[in-house]
C-alpha positions in Angstrom: -41.1 15.9 -18.1 -41.7 17.4 -21.5 -44.0 16.0 -24.1 -42.2 15.4 -27.4 -44.3 15.4 -30.5 -43.3 12.7 -32.9 -42.3 14.1 -36.3 -44.3 12.8 -39.2 -44.8 13.7 -42.8 -48.3 13.6 -44.4 -48.4 12.3 -48.0 -48.9 16.0 -49.1 -45.9 17.3 -47.1 -43.7 14.5 -48.5 -44.9 15.2 -52.1 -44.3 18.9 -51.6 -40.7 18.3 -50.5 -40.1 16.0 -53.4 -41.6 18.4 -56.0 -39.4 21.3 -54.7 -36.4 19.0 -55.2 -37.4 17.7 -58.6 -40.4 18.8 -60.6 -40.6 15.5 -62.4 -41.8 13.8 -59.2 -45.1 12.1 -59.5 -47.2 9.5 -57.7 -48.1 6.8 -60.2 -51.5 5.3 -60.0 -51.7 1.5 -60.4 -53.6 0.1 -63.4 -55.8 -1.7 -60.9 -55.9 -2.2 -57.1 -54.0 -5.5 -57.2 -51.1 -3.8 -59.0 -50.7 -1.2 -56.2 -48.3 -1.4 -53.3 -49.7 -3.8 -50.7 -49.2 -3.2 -47.0 -49.0 -7.0 -46.6 -45.6 -6.8 -48.3 -44.3 -4.7 -45.4 -44.3 -4.9 -41.6 -46.8 -3.9 -39.0 -47.9 -0.3 -38.9 -48.1 0.2 -42.7 -50.8 2.8 -43.6 -50.4 3.0 -47.4 -47.9 2.3 -50.1 -47.4 4.5 -53.2 -45.5 4.0 -56.5 -43.4 7.2 -57.1 -41.5 8.2 -60.2 -38.5 10.7 -60.3 -36.6 11.3 -63.5 -38.4 8.2 -65.0 -37.1 6.0 -62.2 -39.6 4.2 -60.0 -39.5 3.5 -56.3 -41.9 2.7 -53.5 -42.8 5.1 -50.7 -44.6 3.4 -47.8 -46.3 5.5 -45.0 -46.2 4.0 -41.5 -47.9 5.1 -38.3 -44.6 6.1 -36.7 -40.9 6.4 -37.3 -40.0 3.2 -35.3 -42.2 1.1 -37.6 -40.7 2.8 -40.8 -37.2 2.2 -39.5 -37.9 -1.4 -38.7 -39.4 -2.0 -42.2 -36.4 -0.2 -43.8 -34.1 -2.6 -41.9 -36.0 -5.6 -43.2 -36.0 -4.6 -46.9 -32.6 -2.8 -46.7 -34.3 0.4 -47.7 -34.2 4.0 -46.5 -36.5 5.8 -44.1 -37.4 9.4 -43.2 -39.7 10.0 -40.2 -42.7 7.8 -40.7 -41.9 6.8 -44.4 -40.0 3.9 -45.9 -38.4 4.2 -49.4 -38.0 0.9 -51.1 -36.4 0.0 -54.4 -34.0 2.9 -54.0 -30.8 1.0 -52.9 -28.3 0.5 -55.8 -29.8 3.3 -57.9 -27.5 6.3 -57.3 -29.9 9.0 -58.6 -32.7 7.7 -56.3 -30.3 7.2 -53.3 -29.1 10.8 -53.7 -32.7 12.1 -54.1 -34.1 10.5 -50.9 -31.0 11.2 -48.8 -30.5 14.8 -49.8 -34.0 16.0 -50.4 -36.2 13.8 -48.2 -33.7 13.5 -45.4 -33.8 9.7 -45.6 -31.2 7.4 -44.0 -30.4 3.7 -43.8 -31.2 2.2 -40.4 
């Protein structure tokens, strides 16, 4: 039996991929901690949430411990996921949908 290593992106790897695709990509720091993305809004396994901006459009990127948790959360919020990341507030915005599917290899669960 072989040992398969689960594929994950670190925040830096994901940011690097996003920047290569669109140099306008940035992580937006909240004005204060209570304005930031809270893991309590998502399912079990949430590591951290980030506000992201691409072409002046905002979405949420949430890091999970593994792909199964990201996929489960994506199902729950009707979002997209790629490896251990969930992308929320993307659905219904064609530019963001295209960005996450084409450049971050995201898919709907």
